[in-house]
ROFI-575329 format. One record per residue (C-alpha): residue number from 1; residue in three letters; x, y, z. Coordinates in nm, 3 decimals, always signed. Layout:
<nr NUM	rest ALA	u X	v Y	w Z>;
...
END
This chain:
<nr 1	rest UNK	u -6.546	v -1.299	w -1.903>;
<nr 2	rest UNK	u -6.217	v -1.114	w -1.916>;
<nr 3	rest UNK	u -5.929	v -1.314	w -2.078>;
<nr 4	rest UNK	u -5.545	v -1.247	w -2.111>;
<nr 5	rest UNK	u -5.238	v -1.435	w -2.172>;
<nr 6	rest UNK	u -5.007	v -1.465	w -1.865>;
<nr 7	rest UNK	u -4.674	v -1.667	w -1.816>;
<nr 8	rest UNK	u -4.770	v -2.014	w -1.668>;
<nr 9	rest UNK	u -4.570	v -2.108	w -1.348>;
<nr 10	rest UNK	u -4.675	v -2.497	w -1.272>;
<nr 11	rest UNK	u -4.594	v -2.594	w -0.925>;
<nr 12	rest UNK	u -4.709	v -2.915	w -0.672>;
<nr 13	rest UNK	u -4.877	v -2.675	w -0.474>;
<nr 14	rest UNK	u -5.180	v -2.472	w -0.484>;
<nr 15	rest UNK	u -5.182	v -2.093	w -0.420>;
<nr 16	rest UNK	u -5.492	v -1.903	w -0.319>;
<nr 17	rest UNK	u -5.561	v -1.508	w -0.356>;
<nr 18	rest UNK	u -5.416	v -1.328	w -0.057>;
<nr 19	rest UNK	u -5.153	v -1.533	w +0.058>;
<nr 20	rest UNK	u -4.787	v -1.492	w -0.004>;
<nr 21	rest UNK	u -4.579	v -1.729	w -0.212>;
<nr 22	rest UNK	u -4.171	v -1.723	w -0.176>;
<nr 23	rest UNK	u -3.989	v -1.920	w -0.480>;
<nr 24	rest UNK	u -3.604	v -2.042	w -0.575>;
<nr 25	rest UNK	u -3.642	v -2.009	w -0.970>;
<nr 26	rest UNK	u -3.348	v -2.242	w -1.116>;
<nr 27	rest UNK	u -3.470	v -2.373	w -1.428>;
<nr 28	rest UNK	u -3.385	v -2.181	w -1.739>;
<nr 29	rest UNK	u -3.781	v -2.190	w -1.852>;
<nr 30	rest UNK	u -3.862	v -2.000	w -1.535>;
<nr 31	rest UNK	u -3.533	v -1.813	w -1.519>;
<nr 32	rest UNK	u -3.631	v -1.670	w -1.897>;
<nr 33	rest UNK	u -3.996	v -1.556	w -1.721>;
<nr 34	rest UNK	u -3.842	v -1.382	w -1.456>;
<nr 35	rest UNK	u -3.633	v -1.162	w -1.691>;
<nr 36	rest UNK	u -3.882	v -1.116	w -1.894>;
<nr 37	rest UNK	u -4.105	v -0.994	w -1.590>;
<nr 38	rest UNK	u -3.809	v -0.789	w -1.493>;
<nr 39	rest UNK	u -3.881	v -0.535	w -1.821>;
<nr 40	rest UNK	u -4.202	v -0.462	w -1.651>;
<nr 41	rest UNK	u -4.222	v -0.085	w -1.499>;
<nr 42	rest UNK	u -4.214	v -0.101	w -1.108>;
<nr 43	rest UNK	u -4.544	v +0.073	w -1.105>;
<nr 44	rest UNK	u -4.720	v -0.210	w -1.279>;
<nr 45	rest UNK	u -4.800	v -0.557	w -1.105>;
<nr 46	rest UNK	u -4.559	v -0.821	w -1.287>;
<nr 47	rest UNK	u -4.818	v -1.100	w -1.306>;
<nr 48	rest UNK	u -4.818	v -1.493	w -1.390>;
<nr 49	rest UNK	u -5.019	v -1.770	w -1.302>;
<nr 50	rest UNK	u -4.972	v -2.052	w -1.066>;
<nr 51	rest UNK	u -5.112	v -2.359	w -1.160>;
<nr 52	rest UNK	u -5.088	v -2.721	w -0.932>;
<nr 53	rest UNK	u -4.948	v -3.010	w -1.139>;
<nr 54	rest UNK	u -5.191	v -3.298	w -1.124>;
<nr 55	rest UNK	u -5.098	v -3.632	w -0.989>;
<nr 56	rest UNK	u -4.864	v -3.823	w -1.225>;
<nr 57	rest UNK	u -4.655	v -3.530	w -1.401>;
<nr 58	rest UNK	u -4.309	v -3.446	w -1.265>;
<nr 59	rest UNK	u -4.107	v -3.166	w -1.354>;
<nr 60	rest UNK	u -3.789	v -3.207	w -1.578>;
<nr 61	rest UNK	u -3.503	v -3.291	w -1.478>;
<nr 62	rest UNK	u -3.281	v -2.987	w -1.541>;
<nr 63	rest UNK	u -3.039	v -2.900	w -1.243>;
<nr 64	rest UNK	u -2.771	v -3.096	w -1.089>;
<nr 65	rest UNK	u -2.871	v -3.337	w -0.796>;
<nr 66	rest UNK	u -3.207	v -3.450	w -0.920>;
<nr 67	rest UNK	u -3.225	v -3.824	w -0.982>;
<nr 68	rest UNK	u -3.019	v -3.997	w -1.242>;
<nr 69	rest UNK	u -2.796	v -3.701	w -1.297>;
<nr 70	rest UNK	u -2.618	v -3.859	w -1.600>;
<nr 71	rest UNK	u -2.937	v -3.909	w -1.788>;
<nr 72	rest UNK	u -2.999	v -3.610	w -2.077>;
<nr 73	rest UNK	u -3.229	v -3.366	w -1.934>;
<nr 74	rest UNK	u -3.573	v -3.285	w -2.131>;
<nr 75	rest UNK	u -3.506	v -2.962	w -2.233>;
<nr 76	rest UNK	u -3.785	v -2.679	w -2.369>;
<nr 77	rest UNK	u -4.106	v -2.525	w -2.195>;
<nr 78	rest UNK	u -4.273	v -2.808	w -2.179>;
<nr 79	rest UNK	u -4.051	v -3.029	w -2.082>;
<nr 80	rest UNK	u -4.202	v -3.317	w -1.809>;
<nr 81	rest UNK	u -4.552	v -3.205	w -1.905>;
<nr 82	rest UNK	u -4.629	v -3.429	w -2.212>;
<nr 83	rest UNK	u -4.762	v -3.360	w -2.545>;
<nr 84	rest UNK	u -5.040	v -3.149	w -2.423>;
<nr 85	rest UNK	u -4.962	v -2.942	w -2.109>;
<nr 86	rest UNK	u -5.293	v -2.818	w -2.030>;
<nr 87	rest UNK	u -5.369	v -3.215	w -1.957>;
<nr 88	rest UNK	u -5.081	v -3.178	w -1.693>;
<nr 89	rest UNK	u -5.235	v -2.874	w -1.473>;
<nr 90	rest UNK	u -5.546	v -2.863	w -1.269>;
<nr 91	rest UNK	u -5.818	v -2.630	w -1.437>;
<nr 92	rest UNK	u -5.808	v -2.360	w -1.219>;
<nr 93	rest UNK	u -5.503	v -2.161	w -1.097>;
<nr 94	rest UNK	u -5.407	v -1.823	w -0.912>;
<nr 95	rest UNK	u -5.259	v -1.538	w -1.064>;
<nr 96	rest UNK	u -4.977	v -1.402	w -0.908>;
<nr 97	rest UNK	u -4.805	v -1.071	w -0.865>;
<nr 98	rest UNK	u -4.409	v -1.061	w -0.828>;
<nr 99	rest UNK	u -4.371	v -0.823	w -0.572>;
<nr 100	rest UNK	u -3.974	v -0.910	w -0.539>;
<nr 101	rest UNK	u -3.755	v -1.041	w -0.832>;
<nr 102	rest UNK	u -3.378	v -1.072	w -0.690>;
<nr 103	rest UNK	u -3.114	v -1.213	w -0.959>;
<nr 104	rest UNK	u -2.850	v -1.404	w -0.797>;
<nr 105	rest UNK	u -2.524	v -1.396	w -0.892>;
<nr 106	rest UNK	u -2.550	v -1.794	w -1.039>;
<nr 107	rest UNK	u -2.846	v -1.615	w -1.272>;
<nr 108	rest UNK	u -3.121	v -1.808	w -1.031>;
<nr 109	rest UNK	u -3.384	v -1.574	w -0.877>;
<nr 110	rest UNK	u -3.538	v -1.526	w -0.523>;
<nr 111	rest UNK	u -3.898	v -1.441	w -0.576>;
<nr 112	rest UNK	u -4.195	v -1.334	w -0.358>;
<nr 113	rest UNK	u -4.541	v -1.319	w -0.466>;
<nr 114	rest UNK	u -4.880	v -1.261	w -0.368>;
<nr 115	rest UNK	u -5.201	v -1.439	w -0.465>;
<nr 116	rest UNK	u -5.432	v -1.197	w -0.640>;
<nr 117	rest UNK	u -5.735	v -1.358	w -0.830>;
<nr 118	rest UNK	u -5.840	v -1.718	w -0.916>;
<nr 119	rest UNK	u -5.857	v -1.769	w -1.322>;
<nr 120	rest UNK	u -5.928	v -2.100	w -1.558>;
<nr 121	rest UNK	u -5.705	v -2.207	w -1.797>;
<nr 122	rest UNK	u -5.809	v -2.213	w -2.136>;
<nr 123	rest UNK	u -5.492	v -2.287	w -2.328>;
<nr 124	rest UNK	u -5.112	v -2.376	w -2.251>;
<nr 125	rest UNK	u -4.862	v -2.258	w -2.571>;
<nr 126	rest UNK	u -4.541	v -2.388	w -2.514>;
<nr 127	rest UNK	u -4.371	v -2.187	w -2.842>;
<nr 128	rest UNK	u -4.173	v -1.935	w -2.632>;
<nr 129	rest UNK	u -3.937	v -1.976	w -2.400>;
<nr 130	rest UNK	u -4.144	v -2.063	w -2.112>;
<nr 131	rest UNK	u -4.505	v -2.161	w -2.084>;
<nr 132	rest UNK	u -4.801	v -1.873	w -2.109>;
<nr 133	rest UNK	u -5.170	v -1.951	w -2.062>;
<nr 134	rest UNK	u -5.465	v -1.800	w -2.187>;
<nr 135	rest UNK	u -5.716	v -1.750	w -1.858>;
<nr 136	rest UNK	u -6.042	v -1.593	w -1.791>;
<nr 137	rest UNK	u -6.082	v -1.469	w -1.435>;
<nr 138	rest UNK	u -6.311	v -1.630	w -1.212>;
<nr 139	rest UNK	u -6.580	v -1.428	w -1.023>;
<nr 140	rest UNK	u -6.691	v -1.542	w -0.672>;
<nr 141	rest UNK	u -7.047	v -1.480	w -0.513>;
<nr 142	rest UNK	u -7.074	v -1.470	w -0.136>;
<nr 143	rest UNK	u -7.296	v -1.751	w -0.146>;
<nr 144	rest UNK	u -7.593	v -1.803	w +0.145>;
<nr 145	rest UNK	u -7.479	v -1.790	w +0.491>;
<nr 146	rest UNK	u -7.105	v -1.686	w +0.449>;
<nr 147	rest UNK	u -7.056	v -1.467	w +0.755>;
<nr 148	rest UNK	u -7.228	v -1.740	w +0.995>;
<nr 149	rest UNK	u -7.044	v -1.999	w +0.858>;
<nr 150	rest UNK	u -6.680	v -1.794	w +0.872>;
<nr 151	rest UNK	u -6.737	v -1.798	w +1.211>;
<nr 152	rest UNK	u -6.796	v -2.162	w +1.296>;
<nr 153	rest UNK	u -6.505	v -2.185	w +1.025>;
<nr 154	rest UNK	u -6.279	v -1.966	w +1.288>;
<nr 155	rest UNK	u -6.403	v -2.159	w +1.573>;
<nr 156	rest UNK	u -6.320	v -2.482	w +1.420>;
<nr 157	rest UNK	u -5.993	v -2.369	w +1.344>;
<nr 158	rest UNK	u -5.886	v -2.291	w +1.648>;
<nr 159	rest UNK	u -5.932	v -2.610	w +1.782>;
<nr 160	rest UNK	u -5.754	v -2.736	w +1.508>;
<nr 161	rest UNK	u -5.473	v -2.535	w +1.571>;
<nr 162	rest UNK	u -5.447	v -2.616	w +1.968>;
<nr 163	rest UNK	u -5.494	v -2.992	w +1.862>;
<nr 164	rest UNK	u -5.200	v -2.963	w +1.586>;
<nr 165	rest UNK	u -4.966	v -2.809	w +1.857>;
<nr 166	rest UNK	u -5.035	v -3.018	w +2.139>;
<nr 167	rest UNK	u -5.185	v -2.733	w +2.348>;
<nr 168	rest UNK	u -5.486	v -2.741	w +2.494>;
<nr 169	rest UNK	u -5.482	v -2.379	w +2.688>;
<nr 170	rest UNK	u -5.411	v -2.160	w +2.412>;
<nr 171	rest UNK	u -5.405	v -2.144	w +1.991>;
<nr 172	rest UNK	u -5.116	v -2.064	w +1.840>;
<nr 173	rest UNK	u -5.327	v -1.717	w +1.687>;
<nr 174	rest UNK	u -5.607	v -1.528	w +1.921>;
<nr 175	rest UNK	u -5.928	v -1.421	w +1.785>;
<nr 176	rest UNK	u -5.820	v -1.091	w +1.762>;
<nr 177	rest UNK	u -5.520	v -1.215	w +1.517>;
<nr 178	rest UNK	u -5.761	v -1.384	w +1.259>;
<nr 179	rest UNK	u -5.986	v -1.203	w +0.995>;
<nr 180	rest UNK	u -6.365	v -1.230	w +1.007>;
<nr 181	rest UNK	u -6.447	v -1.137	w +0.661>;
<nr 182	rest UNK	u -6.579	v -1.464	w +0.492>;
<nr 183	rest UNK	u -6.375	v -1.463	w +0.186>;
<nr 184	rest UNK	u -6.016	v -1.394	w +0.374>;
<nr 185	rest UNK	u -6.136	v -1.651	w +0.626>;
<nr 186	rest UNK	u -6.166	v -1.903	w +0.347>;
<nr 187	rest UNK	u -5.846	v -1.858	w +0.189>;
<nr 188	rest UNK	u -5.659	v -1.832	w +0.470>;
<nr 189	rest UNK	u -5.799	v -2.129	w +0.658>;
<nr 190	rest UNK	u -5.742	v -2.293	w +0.304>;
<nr 191	rest UNK	u -5.371	v -2.253	w +0.283>;
<nr 192	rest UNK	u -5.310	v -2.298	w +0.644>;
<nr 193	rest UNK	u -5.462	v -2.627	w +0.722>;
<nr 194	rest UNK	u -5.217	v -2.964	w +0.653>;
<nr 195	rest UNK	u -5.379	v -3.080	w +0.321>;
<nr 196	rest UNK	u -5.278	v -3.287	w +0.012>;
<nr 197	rest UNK	u -5.258	v -3.108	w -0.307>;
<nr 198	rest UNK	u -5.610	v -3.227	w -0.442>;
<nr 199	rest UNK	u -5.791	v -3.110	w -0.131>;
<nr 200	rest UNK	u -5.651	v -2.776	w -0.141>;
<nr 201	rest UNK	u -5.754	v -2.775	w -0.523>;
<nr 202	rest UNK	u -6.103	v -2.829	w -0.457>;
<nr 203	rest UNK	u -6.107	v -2.581	w -0.197>;
<nr 204	rest UNK	u -5.974	v -2.329	w -0.462>;
<nr 205	rest UNK	u -6.220	v -2.430	w -0.717>;
<nr 206	rest UNK	u -6.510	v -2.349	w -0.477>;
<nr 207	rest UNK	u -6.793	v -2.252	w -0.670>;
<nr 208	rest UNK	u -6.865	v -1.968	w -0.396>;
<nr 209	rest UNK	u -6.741	v -1.847	w -0.047>;
<nr 210	rest UNK	u -6.995	v -1.994	w +0.132>;
<nr 211	rest UNK	u -6.926	v -2.345	w -0.032>;
<nr 212	rest UNK	u -6.570	v -2.302	w +0.089>;
<nr 213	rest UNK	u -6.613	v -2.251	w +0.408>;
<nr 214	rest UNK	u -6.866	v -2.566	w +0.451>;
<nr 215	rest UNK	u -6.615	v -2.765	w +0.289>;
<nr 216	rest UNK	u -6.339	v -2.643	w +0.533>;
<nr 217	rest UNK	u -6.565	v -2.662	w +0.832>;
<nr 218	rest UNK	u -6.626	v -3.049	w +0.719>;
<nr 219	rest UNK	u -6.210	v -3.100	w +0.683>;
<nr 220	rest UNK	u -6.135	v -2.923	w +1.036>;
<nr 221	rest UNK	u -6.375	v -3.132	w +1.249>;
<nr 222	rest UNK	u -6.231	v -3.425	w +1.040>;
<nr 223	rest UNK	u -5.883	v -3.375	w +1.098>;
<nr 224	rest UNK	u -5.953	v -3.236	w +1.425>;
<nr 225	rest UNK	u -6.124	v -3.570	w +1.576>;
<nr 226	rest UNK	u -5.798	v -3.751	w +1.394>;
<nr 227	rest UNK	u -5.566	v -3.561	w +1.544>;
<nr 228	rest UNK	u -5.774	v -3.637	w +1.869>;
<nr 229	rest UNK	u -5.691	v -3.983	w +1.866>;
<nr 230	rest UNK	u -5.319	v -3.973	w +1.714>;
<nr 231	rest UNK	u -5.196	v -3.730	w +1.975>;
<nr 232	rest UNK	u -4.835	v -3.830	w +1.871>;
<nr 233	rest UNK	u -4.882	v -3.623	w +1.528>;
<nr 234	rest UNK	u -4.551	v -3.395	w +1.504>;
<nr 235	rest UNK	u -4.667	v -3.049	w +1.537>;
<nr 236	rest UNK	u -4.668	v -2.792	w +1.216>;
<nr 237	rest UNK	u -4.599	v -2.447	w +1.199>;
<nr 238	rest UNK	u -4.907	v -2.306	w +1.021>;
<nr 239	rest UNK	u -4.816	v -1.983	w +0.895>;
<nr 240	rest UNK	u -4.489	v -2.032	w +0.727>;
<nr 241	rest UNK	u -4.459	v -2.175	w +0.377>;
<nr 242	rest UNK	u -4.056	v -2.278	w +0.308>;
<nr 243	rest UNK	u -3.985	v -2.127	w -0.048>;
<nr 244	rest UNK	u -4.075	v -2.349	w -0.381>;
<nr 245	rest UNK	u -3.855	v -2.508	w -0.596>;
<nr 246	rest UNK	u -3.919	v -2.504	w -0.959>;
END
């Protein structure tokens, strides 16, 4: 396995390969990370690892407007993640390539990154101005029956979209607009379906593409059935991800 040491950006969300992630960076530890990434030549990828925070862990209060603004904020790269930061994060994350890093006049940053590859966290280092992690690449096999599963997932996804939007005549996306390559389908659907972080994390960690597609097929059928029984659920825009504050 190939290993590397990369900056670590924890979020209360899961990033998948191929998906775009807008970030609103205001905490000093992540500002320092972005300033360092800006030193990378434009011809090289500006890589960092996005990892989902486990339930029960919170980001430190470091900015005005957070709960109890009179409290002295916890500081440092591992603030809010306990004495063993590795335990605060899910074990599998996604490498992100920051295509755009724009600094605002107040020193915060607007960042647009794209997920590239899955990695497993081996260790977390809090000795610098921001967290870094030693990670190993996770190869992904196709698995048995992936193409047929992808076709089934796309059919189930269209039905899910229609139910979620409350429209029976047409889906939010036509078949021509959706990919048919199994790995792309698996990640697109994983990102688009309305699920909590633990469920999305399980999809990210699936051992192969076929296994992820099988799990998505079950989830889509279950979610569509639930929406059918509760038609008053509000519609959700599946194709837009709001900027994630750190």
